[in-house]
C-alpha positions in Angstrom: 0.0 0.0 0.0 1.1 3.6 -0.7 -0.2 6.0 2.0 -1.1 9.3 0.2 -3.2 10.9 3.0 -0.6 12.9 4.9 -3.0 15.9 5.2 -5.2 13.8 7.5 -2.5 12.3 9.7 1.0 10.9 9.6 2.3 7.8 11.3 4.2 8.5 14.5 7.6 10.0 13.7 10.6 7.9 15.0 11.7 10.8 17.1 8.2 11.0 18.6 8.3 7.3 19.4 11.6 7.7 21.3 10.5 10.9 23.1 7.2 9.3 24.0 8.8 6.3 25.6 11.4 8.4 27.4 8.8 10.8 28.8 6.6 7.9 30.0 9.4 7.1 32.5 9.7 10.6 33.9 6.6 12.6 32.8 3.9 10.8 34.8 3.8 13.0 37.9 1.9 16.3 38.4 4.0 19.1 37.1 2.3 21.5 39.6 3.7 19.7 42.6 7.0 20.8 44.2 8.3 17.4 45.0 11.1 15.7 43.0 8.8 13.8 40.6 6.7 16.9 40.0 9.8 19.0 39.3 11.0 16.4 36.8 7.7 16.4 35.0 7.7 20.3 35.0 11.1 20.3 33.4 9.9 18.1 30.6 6.8 20.2 30.1 8.7 23.5 30.1 11.3 22.1 27.6 8.5 21.0 25.3 6.8 24.3 25.5 10.1 26.1 24.6 10.7 23.8 21.6 7.1 24.3 20.3 7.2 28.0 20.8 10.4 28.3 18.8 8.8 26.4 15.9 5.7 28.6 16.0 7.6 31.9 16.5 6.1 33.0 19.7 7.2 33.3 23.4 6.9 30.1 25.5 4.5 31.9 27.9 2.2 32.6 24.9 1.7 28.9 24.0 -0.4 26.3 25.7 -1.1 22.7 24.9 -4.6 21.3 24.3 -6.2 17.9 23.8 -6.3 18.3 20.0 -6.1 20.8 17.2 -9.9 21.0 17.2 -9.9 21.9 20.9 -7.3 24.6 20.2 -9.4 26.1 17.5 -12.5 26.0 19.6 -10.9 27.5 22.6 -9.1 30.1 20.5 -12.3 31.3 18.8 -14.3 31.3 22.0 -11.6 32.9 24.1 -10.9 35.7 21.6 -14.6 36.5 21.2 -15.2 36.6 24.9 -12.2 38.8 25.4 -13.5 41.2 22.7 -17.2 41.1 23.7 -17.2 44.8 24.4 -15.8 45.6 21.0 -18.3 43.7 19.0 -20.0 40.3 18.4 -19.2 39.9 14.7 -17.0 37.0 13.7 -15.5 36.9 10.2 -14.5 33.5 8.8 -13.3 32.6 5.4 -15.6 30.4 3.3 -13.0 27.6 3.2 -12.2 27.2 6.9 -11.8 23.8 8.5 -15.0 22.4 10.1 -13.4 22.9 13.6 -13.5 26.7 13.1 -17.0 26.6 11.4 -18.4 24.6 14.3 -17.0 27.2 16.7 -18.6 29.9 14.5 -22.0 28.1 14.7 -21.7 28.0 18.5 -21.1 31.7 18.4 -24.2 32.3 16.2 -26.3 30.1 18.4 -25.3 32.2 21.4 -26.6 35.3 19.6 -23.4 36.4 17.8 -23.1 37.4 14.2 -21.0 35.4 11.7 -20.0 36.7 8.3 -18.3 34.7 5.5 -15.3 36.1 3.6 -15.5 34.9 -0.1 -12.6 33.2 -1.9 -11.4 33.0 -5.5 -11.7 30.0 -7.7 -8.3 28.8 -6.5 -9.4 29.0 -2.9 -7.4 32.1 -2.1 -8.7 34.6 0.5 -7.7 38.0 -0.9 -6.5 40.5 1.6 -8.8 43.1 0.0 -11.8 40.8 0.7 -10.9 40.8 4.4 -10.5 44.5 4.4 -13.9 44.9 2.7 -15.5 42.5 5.3 -14.0 44.4 8.1 -15.5 47.6 6.8 -19.0 46.3 6.4 -21.6 45.0 8.8 -23.9 46.3 11.5 -21.1 46.6 14.0 -17.3 46.3 14.5 -15.7 42.9 14.0 -14.4 41.0 17.1 -12.3 38.4 15.4 -11.1 37.2 11.9 -10.3 33.5 11.2 -8.3 32.4 8.2 -6.3 29.3 7.6 -2.6 29.5 6.7 -3.2 26.8 4.0 -6.3 25.0 3.0 -6.7 21.4 4.1 -8.6 20.2 1.0 -6.9 21.9 -1.9 -3.6 23.1 -0.5 -3.9 26.8 -1.4 -1.7 29.0 0.9 -3.3 32.2 2.1 -1.6 35.6 2.2 -1.5 35.6 6.0 0.9 38.4 6.3 -1.2 40.7 4.2 -4.4 39.7 6.0 -2.7 40.2 9.4 -1.7 43.7 8.3 -5.3 44.5 7.3 -6.6 43.2 10.6 -4.0 45.1 12.6 -4.9 48.3 10.8 -8.5 47.7 11.8 -7.6 46.8 15.4 -9.1 43.3 15.0 -7.2 40.1 16.1 -6.5 37.4 13.6 -6.7 33.7 14.4 -4.8 31.4 12.1 -5.5 27.7 11.8 -2.0 26.5 10.9 -2.6 22.8 11.2 -1.5 22.0 7.6 1.3 24.5 7.2 3.1 24.6 10.5 5.2 21.5 9.9 6.7 23.2 6.9 7.6 26.5 8.5 6.5 29.4 10.6 3.4 31.3 9.7 4.4 34.8 8.6 2.8 38.1 9.7 1.5 39.7 12.8 -1.2 37.2 13.6 -2.8 37.2 17.1 -3.7 33.6 17.7 -2.6 30.3 16.1 -3.9 26.7 16.4 -2.3 23.5 15.3 -2.4 19.7 15.7 0.5 17.3 16.4 -0.8 14.4 14.3 -0.2 16.5 11.2 3.6 16.3 11.6 4.0 12.8 13.0 3.3 13.6 16.6 0.8 11.6 18.7 -2.9 12.1 18.3 -4.7 14.0 21.0 -2.2 16.9 21.3 -2.8 20.3 19.9 -1.3 23.8 20.6 -2.7 27.2 20.9 -0.6 30.4 20.8 -2.1 33.7 22.0 0.3 36.6 21.5 0.8 39.2 24.2 -1.6 42.1 23.8 -4.5 39.9 22.5 -7.5 40.2 24.7 -8.5 36.6 25.7 -11.0 35.3 28.2 -10.8 31.5 28.5 -14.1 29.8 28.0 -15.5 27.7 30.9 -14.6 25.4 32.5 -11.3 26.9 33.6 -8.7 25.9 36.2 -5.2 26.9 37.1 -3.4 24.7 34.5 -1.9 25.9 31.2 -2.1 29.6 32.3 -5.7 29.1 33.0 -6.5 28.7 29.3 -6.9 24.9 29.1 -8.2 22.8 32.0 -7.1 19.4 33.0 -4.0 17.4 33.7 -1.4 17.8 31.0 -0.5 14.8 28.8 3.2 15.3 29.3 4.5 12.2 27.3 2.3 13.2 24.4 3.3 16.9 24.6 7.0 16.0 24.7 6.6 13.7 21.7 4.7 16.3 19.8 7.3 19.0 20.4 10.2 16.7 19.6 8.6 15.5 16.3 7.8 19.0 15.2 11.4 20.0 15.6 12.6 16.8 13.8 10.1 17.3 11.0 11.0 21.0 10.6 14.8 20.1 10.4 14.2 18.2 7.1 11.3 20.3 5.9 13.0 22.6 3.4 14.7 19.8 1.4 11.7 17.5 1.6 9.3 20.3 0.5 11.4 20.8 -2.6 11.4 17.1 -3.4 7.6 16.6 -2.8 6.7 19.8 -4.7 8.3 18.3 -7.8 6.3 15.1 -7.4 3.1 17.0 -6.8 3.8 19.1 -9.9 4.1 15.8 -11.8 0.7 14.7 -10.6 -0.8 18.1 -11.4 0.5 18.0 -15.0 0.0 14.3 -15.8 -3.5 13.6 -14.4 -5.3 15.9 -16.9 -3.2 14.3 -19.7 -4.0 10.7 -18.6 -7.6 11.0 -17.5 -10.3 12.9 -19.6 -12.7 15.3 -18.0 -10.6 16.1 -14.9 -10.3 19.4 -13.1 -7.2 20.0 -11.0 -8.2 22.5 -8.3 -6.3 24.9 -5.9 -3.7 27.5 -6.5 -1.1 26.3 -9.0 1.7 28.3 -7.4 1.0 29.3 -3.8 0.2 25.9 -2.4 1.4 23.4 0.1 4.4 21.3 -1.2 2.8 17.9 -0.7 -0.9 18.2 -1.6 -2.8 18.1 -4.9 -6.5 17.7 -5.4 -8.5 16.9 -8.6 -12.1 16.1 -9.5 -13.3 13.7 -12.1 -16.6 14.1 -14.0 -19.0 11.2 -14.1 -17.5 9.5 -11.0 -18.9 8.8 -7.5 -16.2 10.0 -5.1 -16.7 7.3 -2.5 -16.6 4.5 -5.1 -13.4 6.0 -6.6 -11.7 6.1 -3.2 -12.6 2.5 -2.5 -11.3 1.4 -6.0 -8.0 3.2 -5.4 -7.7 1.6 -2.0 -8.1 -1.8 -3.6 -5.5 -0.8 -6.1 -3.0 -0.1 -3.3 -3.4 3.6 -2.7 -4.7 5.3 0.4 -6.1 8.7 -0.6 -8.9 10.9 0.7 -11.4 13.3 -0.8 -11.9 16.9 -0.2 -15.5 16.4 -1.3 -18.3 15.0 0.8 -20.3 14.3 -2.3 -20.8 10.6 -1.7 -23.7 8.3 -1.3 -23.4 8.4 2.5 -23.2 12.1 3.3 -25.1 13.6 0.3 -23.6 17.0 0.6 -20.8 18.6 -1.4 -17.6 19.9 0.2 -18.1 23.5 1.5 -14.6 24.3 0.3 -15.2 23.2 -3.3 -18.6 24.9 -3.2 -17.1 28.2 -2.1 -14.5 27.9 -4.9 -17.2 27.2 -7.5 -15.3 24.1 -8.8 -16.4 20.6 -9.6 -17.1 18.5 -6.5 -17.9 15.1 -7.9 -15.2 12.4 -8.1 -12.9 14.4 -5.9 -9.5 13.0 -4.9 -7.0 14.5 -2.5 -3.5 13.2 -2.8 -1.2 14.3 0.1 2.3 12.8 0.1 4.1 12.0 3.3 7.8 12.6 3.7 9.9 9.9 2.1 7.4 9.3 -0.8 9.3 7.8 -3.7 9.0 8.9 -7.3 8.3 5.3 -8.2 5.2 5.1 -6.0 3.8 8.3 -7.6 4.6 6.9 -11.1 2.7 3.7 -10.1 -0.3 5.8 -9.0 -0.3 7.6 -12.3 -0.2 4.3 -14.1 -3.1 2.9 -12.1 -5.4 6.0 -12.0 -6.7 6.1 -15.6 -7.9 2.5 -15.5 -9.5 2.9 -12.1 -11.4 6.0 -13.2 -12.5 4.3 -16.4 -13.7 1.3 -14.5 -15.7 3.4 -12.0 -17.2 5.5 -14.8 -18.2 2.3 -16.7 -20.0 1.0 -13.6 -22.1 4.1 -13.5 -22.8 5.1 -17.1 -20.8 3.4 -19.8 -19.1 5.9 -22.2 -20.4 9.5 -22.4 -20.2 11.3 -25.7 -19.5 15.0 -26.1 -22.1 17.0 -27.9 -19.9 17.3 -31.0 -19.7 13.5 -31.0 -23.3 12.8 -30.3 -24.5 9.8 -32.3 -27.7 9.5 -34.3 -29.4 7.6 -31.5 -29.1 10.6 -29.1 -32.8 10.8 -28.9 -33.1 7.3 -27.6 -30.3 8.0 -25.2 -32.0 11.0 -23.7 -35.3 9.1 -23.5 -33.7 6.4 -21.5 -32.3 9.1 -19.2 -35.8 10.3 -18.3 -36.0 13.2 -20.7 -39.3 14.7 -21.9 -39.8 15.9 -25.5 -36.6 14.2 -26.9 -35.4 15.5 -30.2 -36.6 19.1 -29.9 -34.9 22.4 -28.9 -35.8 22.1 -25.3 -35.3 19.0 -23.2 -36.2 18.3 -19.5 -34.3 15.7 -17.5 -36.0 14.5 -14.4 -33.2 13.4 -12.2 -34.9 14.0 -8.9 -34.1 11.4 -6.3 -30.8 10.5 -7.9 -27.6 11.2 -6.2 -24.3 12.8 -7.4 -23.0 12.3 -10.0 -26.0 10.8 -11.9 -27.7 14.2 -12.7 -24.5 15.4 -14.4 -24.1 12.1 -16.2 -27.7 12.3 -17.5 -27.1 15.9 -18.6 -24.0 14.9 -20.5 -25.8 12.1 -22.3 -28.9 14.2 -23.1 -27.3 17.4 -24.4 -26.5 15.8 -27.7 -30.3 15.4 -28.3 -30.8 19.1 -28.7 -29.5 21.3 -31.6 -26.9 24.0 -31.0 -28.7 26.8 -29.2 -31.2 24.4 -27.7 -31.5 24.0 -23.9 -31.6 21.2 -21.4 -33.3 21.7 -18.0 -32.2 19.3 -15.3 -34.5 18.7 -12.4 -32.3 17.5 -9.6 -32.9 17.7 -5.8 -29.3 16.6 -4.9 -27.7 19.7 -3.5 -24.4 18.8 -5.2 -26.1 19.5 -8.6 -26.1 23.2 -7.8 -22.3 23.2 -7.9 -21.6 20.4 -10.3 -23.8 21.4 -13.2 -22.3 24.9 -13.6 -18.8 23.3 -13.2 -19.7 20.8 -15.9 -20.7 23.6 -18.2 -17.5 25.4 -17.6 -15.4 22.3 -18.3 -17.3 21.3 -21.4 -17.8 24.7 -23.0 -21.6 24.9 -22.6 -23.6 27.9 -21.2 -25.1 27.6 -17.8 -28.3 29.7 -17.7 -28.9 29.5 -14.0 -31.4 27.9 -11.7 -34.8 28.6 -13.3 -36.5 27.6 -10.0 -35.5 25.6 -7.1 -33.8 22.4 -8.2 -34.3 23.2 -11.9 -31.0 24.0 -13.8 -31.0 25.3 -17.4 -28.1 24.7 -19.8 -27.7 25.9 -23.4 -25.8 23.9 -25.9 -23.1 25.9 -27.6 -21.4 23.3 -29.7 
């Protein structure tokens, strides 16, 4: 098996294993106690904090450890909003934030706060000018801005330094979710809060970190106690914390050389996948991106089926899209970008990935995609190639009035990607200039039909009414 899901988690780094075992021997006692065992545990905890703070680029007394990256994000958002309650109740989040931040935003909204979304470009980038515009609008002043340093689904790196400058000029703190980028280097700019998770760099699961820079108003959410500067309650997991800090330092030591090597492999995937597989869209910023991550979407493919097929072929990958038969909803990241969500594959290469394993993936992928497509539809002709029996094809797809200038496809009750497949098969049954209306109650159709039109050179006329999407044939 080739494990290509580093963006989700990495196996325990060898340095983390060694540090974990060593810390189990001496890090079991309460670091708050003055006795010998407590002092020994405190030394381990303080050393780990200094190591992690150096990697983050903050003071040791600005950094605390949490039970996960999600907990760090939740407490960071809640604490910053509580500390800024007198300044305002408006929270600004980018449209492509991780669900951990979005869940914190929903909790804020449920408590009576306001949440506004900052739009992104088609590459997933959060423009600094969009943040400035959001800061200048709304019924009241903003209390907090949340932006990732790099997106977890498509790898796009955000202009954090520019966004931080805009926030600083407006007097609003910026929280950065740095889970994906921190292993590769410090997050630039004058950010106020930062959250990250150890399992992203080969540390143990269940350890996160939260940095709150001096001068940032912060009121820890309940429950609170005296540990971790009063910001995170509960007994510290010292062995896990020591292993997390040690593995972050070890990962960072090799990051520059490994990033250059993996970036070349990712560039190979970005270039070759559209050449090898028809009807594929590679998404994310082509330049400002994480070195190890590439995402692409395949027309006429069910994403869950494709992931299982690749797993059987020996490749562990993930999907940035939730457009599968089990969850029924498209990825919020891909939706915000306005790109294709169906058949989405996220390839994230762990350190040490060989060129041979990537070449083998590229050899296997075309056949796997073709097999999955055949299971769903058989071959799909382009409008220019539409055969004489197109009228019969569209009739089989559930189309009314086949052979005339306007067709209606009833794809209600059918899940992604079937509505798009039926559109592709039906459009050859209308003349150039004719229209096809797709009736589809799968929410993914609202994203995938316009994306299909963009990829296939057809004109998307919009949603005529709820769940009714009109397309004009242009060729």
